[in-house]
Structures are given as C-alpha cells and as structure tokens.
DRENNU-207368 format. One record per residue (C-alpha): residue number from 1; x, y, z. Coordinates in Angstrom, 1 decimal. Each point is the difference from the previous one (the first is absolute). Layout:
<recs>
+-------+--------+--------+--------+
| torlo |     xx |     yy |     zz |
+-------+--------+--------+--------+
|   NUM |      X |      Y |      Z |
...
+-------+--------+--------+--------+
</recs>
This chain:
<recs>
+-------+--------+--------+--------+
| torlo |     xx |     yy |     zz |
+-------+--------+--------+--------+
|     1 |    0.0 |    0.0 |    0.0 |
|     2 |    2.9 |    2.4 |    0.7 |
|     3 |    1.6 |   -0.5 |   -3.4 |
|     4 |   -3.4 |    0.7 |   -1.7 |
|     5 |   -0.5 |    3.1 |    2.1 |
|     6 |    3.5 |    1.2 |   -0.9 |
|     7 |   -0.7 |   -0.6 |   -3.7 |
|     8 |   -3.2 |    2.0 |    0.2 |
|     9 |    1.6 |    2.8 |    2.0 |
|    10 |    2.9 |    0.2 |   -2.5 |
|    11 |   -2.3 |   -0.2 |   -3.0 |
|    12 |   -2.1 |    2.9 |    1.5 |
|    13 |    3.2 |    2.0 |    0.5 |
|    14 |    1.1 |   -0.7 |   -3.5 |
|    15 |   -3.5 |    1.0 |   -1.4 |
|    16 |    0.1 |    3.2 |    2.0 |
|    17 |    3.2 |    1.0 |   -1.8 |
|    18 |   -1.3 |   -0.6 |   -3.5 |
|    19 |   -0.6 |    3.0 |   -2.2 |
|    20 |   -1.0 |    0.2 |   -3.7 |
|    21 |    2.5 |    1.7 |   -2.3 |
|    22 |   -0.5 |    0.5 |   -3.7 |
|    23 |    2.7 |   -1.1 |   -2.3 |
|    24 |   -0.4 |    0.6 |   -3.7 |
|    25 |    3.4 |    0.3 |   -1.7 |
|    26 |   -1.5 |    1.1 |   -3.3 |
|    27 |   -1.8 |    2.9 |    1.8 |
|    28 |    3.3 |    0.9 |    1.6 |
|    29 |    1.7 |   -0.1 |   -3.3 |
|    30 |   -2.7 |    2.2 |   -1.6 |
|    31 |    0.1 |    2.5 |    2.8 |
|    32 |    0.9 |    3.5 |   -1.2 |
|    33 |   -0.3 |    2.9 |    2.5 |
|    34 |    0.7 |    2.5 |   -2.8 |
|    35 |    2.7 |    1.8 |    2.1 |
|    36 |    3.4 |   -1.1 |    1.3 |
|    37 |   -0.3 |   -1.4 |    3.5 |
|    38 |    2.5 |    1.1 |    2.7 |
|    39 |   -1.1 |   -1.3 |    3.4 |
|    40 |    1.0 |    1.0 |    3.5 |
|    41 |   -0.8 |   -2.0 |    3.1 |
|    42 |   -0.3 |    0.4 |    3.7 |
|    43 |   -1.0 |   -2.4 |    2.7 |
|    44 |   -3.6 |    0.9 |    0.9 |
|    45 |   -0.3 |    1.6 |    3.4 |
|    46 |   -0.2 |    3.4 |    1.8 |
|    47 |    3.8 |    0.5 |   -0.1 |
|    48 |    0.2 |    0.1 |   -3.7 |
|    49 |   -2.8 |    2.3 |   -0.9 |
|    50 |    2.3 |    3.0 |   -0.6 |
|    51 |    2.0 |   -2.1 |   -2.5 |
|    52 |   -3.0 |    0.1 |   -2.3 |
|    53 |   -0.3 |    3.1 |   -2.2 |
|    54 |   -2.8 |    2.4 |   -0.2 |
|    55 |   -0.7 |   -0.7 |   -3.6 |
|    56 |   -2.7 |   -1.8 |   -2.0 |
|    57 |    0.8 |   -3.5 |   -1.1 |
|    58 |   -0.3 |   -3.7 |    0.0 |
|    59 |    0.5 |   -2.3 |    3.0 |
|    60 |    0.1 |   -3.7 |    0.7 |
|    61 |   -0.1 |   -1.9 |    3.3 |
|    62 |    2.2 |   -3.1 |    0.0 |
|    63 |    0.4 |   -2.7 |    2.6 |
|    64 |    3.7 |   -0.8 |    0.4 |
|    65 |    1.8 |   -1.9 |    2.7 |
|    66 |    3.6 |    1.0 |    0.1 |
|    67 |    3.1 |   -1.5 |    1.7 |
|    68 |   -1.0 |   -3.6 |   -0.5 |
|    69 |    2.9 |   -0.7 |   -2.3 |
|    70 |   -2.4 |   -0.4 |   -2.9 |
|    71 |    0.3 |    1.8 |   -3.3 |
|    72 |   -1.9 |    3.3 |   -0.1 |
|    73 |   -3.6 |   -0.6 |   -0.7 |
|    74 |   -3.5 |    1.0 |    1.2 |
|    75 |   -3.6 |    0.2 |   -1.0 |
|    76 |   -1.8 |    3.0 |   -1.5 |
|    77 |   -3.1 |    0.3 |    2.2 |
|    78 |   -1.5 |    3.4 |   -1.0 |
|    79 |    0.4 |    2.6 |   -2.7 |
|    80 |   -1.2 |    3.6 |    0.3 |
|    81 |    0.3 |    3.5 |   -1.3 |
|    82 |   -0.3 |    3.4 |    1.6 |
|    83 |   -0.3 |    3.5 |   -1.4 |
|    84 |   -1.5 |   -0.8 |   -3.3 |
|    85 |   -3.2 |    2.0 |    0.5 |
|    86 |    0.6 |    1.5 |    3.4 |
|    87 |    2.7 |    2.0 |    1.9 |
|    88 |    1.0 |   -3.1 |    1.9 |
|    89 |    3.6 |   -1.2 |   -0.1 |
|    90 |    2.0 |   -3.1 |    0.8 |
|    91 |    1.0 |    1.1 |    3.6 |
|    92 |   -3.6 |    1.0 |    0.8 |
|    93 |   -1.3 |   -3.4 |   -1.3 |
|    94 |    2.7 |   -1.8 |    2.0 |
|    95 |   -1.2 |    1.8 |    3.1 |
|    96 |   -3.6 |   -1.0 |   -0.7 |
|    97 |    1.1 |   -3.7 |   -0.1 |
|    98 |    1.8 |    0.6 |    3.4 |
|    99 |   -3.3 |    1.3 |    1.4 |
|   100 |   -1.9 |   -3.0 |   -1.4 |
|   101 |    2.5 |   -2.3 |    1.7 |
|   102 |   -0.5 |    1.7 |    3.4 |
|   103 |   -3.8 |    0.4 |   -0.2 |
|   104 |   -0.6 |   -3.4 |   -1.4 |
|   105 |   -2.9 |    1.4 |   -2.0 |
|   106 |   -0.3 |    0.5 |   -3.7 |
|   107 |    0.1 |   -2.4 |   -2.9 |
|   108 |    0.1 |   -3.5 |    1.6 |
|   109 |    2.5 |   -1.5 |   -2.4 |
|   110 |    2.4 |    3.0 |    0.4 |
|   111 |   -0.3 |    0.0 |    3.8 |
|   112 |    0.6 |   -3.7 |    0.0 |
|   113 |    3.2 |    0.4 |   -2.2 |
|   114 |    1.3 |    2.9 |    2.1 |
|   115 |   -0.4 |   -1.9 |    3.3 |
|   116 |    0.5 |   -3.6 |   -1.0 |
|   117 |    3.5 |    0.7 |   -1.5 |
|   118 |    1.0 |    3.0 |    2.1 |
|   119 |    3.8 |    0.1 |    0.1 |
|   120 |    0.4 |   -1.9 |   -3.4 |
|   121 |   -1.8 |    2.6 |   -2.3 |
|   122 |    1.9 |    2.3 |   -2.3 |
|   123 |   -1.4 |    3.1 |   -1.7 |
|   124 |    1.4 |    0.2 |   -3.5 |
|   125 |   -0.6 |    3.3 |   -1.6 |
|   126 |    0.6 |    1.9 |   -3.2 |
|   127 |   -0.5 |    3.7 |   -0.2 |
|   128 |   -1.7 |    1.1 |   -3.3 |
|   129 |    0.0 |    3.8 |    0.1 |
|   130 |   -1.2 |    0.4 |   -3.7 |
|   131 |   -3.7 |    0.7 |    0.4 |
|   132 |   -0.5 |   -0.9 |   -3.7 |
|   133 |    0.6 |   -3.6 |    0.9 |
|   134 |   -3.2 |   -1.8 |    0.9 |
|   135 |    0.8 |   -2.1 |    3.1 |
|   136 |   -3.3 |   -1.9 |   -0.2 |
|   137 |    1.0 |   -1.4 |   -3.3 |
|   138 |    3.3 |   -1.2 |    1.3 |
|   139 |   -1.7 |   -1.4 |    3.2 |
|   140 |   -2.4 |   -2.0 |   -2.1 |
|   141 |    2.9 |   -1.4 |   -2.1 |
|   142 |    1.7 |   -1.1 |    3.3 |
|   143 |   -3.2 |   -1.5 |    1.4 |
|   144 |   -0.9 |   -1.9 |   -3.2 |
|   145 |    3.5 |   -1.5 |   -0.3 |
|   146 |    0.6 |   -0.8 |    3.7 |
|   147 |   -3.4 |   -0.3 |    1.6 |
|   148 |    1.2 |    0.7 |    3.5 |
|   149 |   -2.0 |   -1.9 |    2.6 |
|   150 |   -0.9 |    3.0 |    2.2 |
|   151 |   -1.4 |    2.2 |   -2.9 |
|   152 |   -3.6 |   -0.7 |   -0.6 |
|   153 |   -1.0 |    2.7 |   -2.5 |
|   154 |    1.4 |    2.3 |   -2.7 |
|   155 |    0.8 |   -2.8 |   -2.4 |
|   156 |   -0.8 |    0.5 |   -3.7 |
|   157 |   -3.5 |   -1.1 |   -1.2 |
|   158 |    1.6 |   -2.9 |   -1.9 |
|   159 |    1.6 |   -1.3 |    3.2 |
|   160 |   -2.6 |    0.9 |    2.6 |
|   161 |   -2.9 |   -2.1 |   -1.2 |
|   162 |    2.0 |   -3.3 |   -0.5 |
|   163 |    1.8 |    0.6 |    3.3 |
|   164 |   -3.4 |    0.3 |    1.9 |
|   165 |   -1.3 |   -3.0 |   -1.9 |
|   166 |    2.9 |   -2.1 |    1.0 |
|   167 |   -0.7 |    0.6 |    3.7 |
+-------+--------+--------+--------+
</recs>
C-alpha cells in the first residue's frame, strides 16, 4: 500500500508541474517582426525596475533557472507591448506587474505566473522609440509564432479560432 501511495503522490506531483508549450518550428521559421530585434533583460523584481527604460516597446517574460550547470535556456511565458496607443512605457508597465505581484489581483494567468515562478522570471525588453512602428502588429507576429502559455488573447484571427477550438 505504501508503494502505491508513493506512486500516486509522485504522479500527482509530476502532473502539477506539467504545462503546455507550443512548438511549431515552421511558425518560428516564418516569424518576421519587421524590425531588427535587440533585447535587454533583467531579473524581474523591485530591485531592477530602474534598469528598465521609460520608452515604449516590446517585452517578454521568460522563465529561466540559472546556475544549474545547464546550457542557457528558458521558456517564453508571456509577450506584451506598451506605449503603442498610450503614453505608457516599459518602466511603468514593469511597475504595474510588480503591483500585480504584490496585490495578487488582476489577470489570473499573469498573477499565477508572477507568483508561481517568482525569483526565476526575467523581463526581456526592447525599446522601440519610433512611433511609426506598429507594436501591435509585431506583438501578433510573436504571439502567432510562439503562442506563449500565459497569453490568452491578441492572437491574429487565423490563429485565435483554431487555438480556442483545440482547447
């Protein structure tokens, strides 16, 4: 009975750590943001907020566990933009995520991401000061190619319907 209980307990633990990630190499190969990409990155937390510029741009949350002796790798969990149609900027948006972490209210998937993997999240950002560049178009390209698990909307129409249908 103990061995069966251990198996069930371990299986439940294993299932609790399973997450769906989308992997479509052809979508990745076809990805074209339309601009050169030059990313910066900070470990997500209150101590790095001032390292994020007060400019409009793109950002991506990644989950990365460092110092394990493994090759550099991680998972793209969330893609977003700021300042496309508002006066918001990357630093202000970063601060809003910090507030969401502390309050525990907001979009459930985002709050879960921010708290479940606190200490292992990285905020990757790319300032895009040229207001003639449509950040929403670039964001949709990212979302369609990568389909990050925390994003639930803003996909193109050709991706959104099949994604919902696939449940």
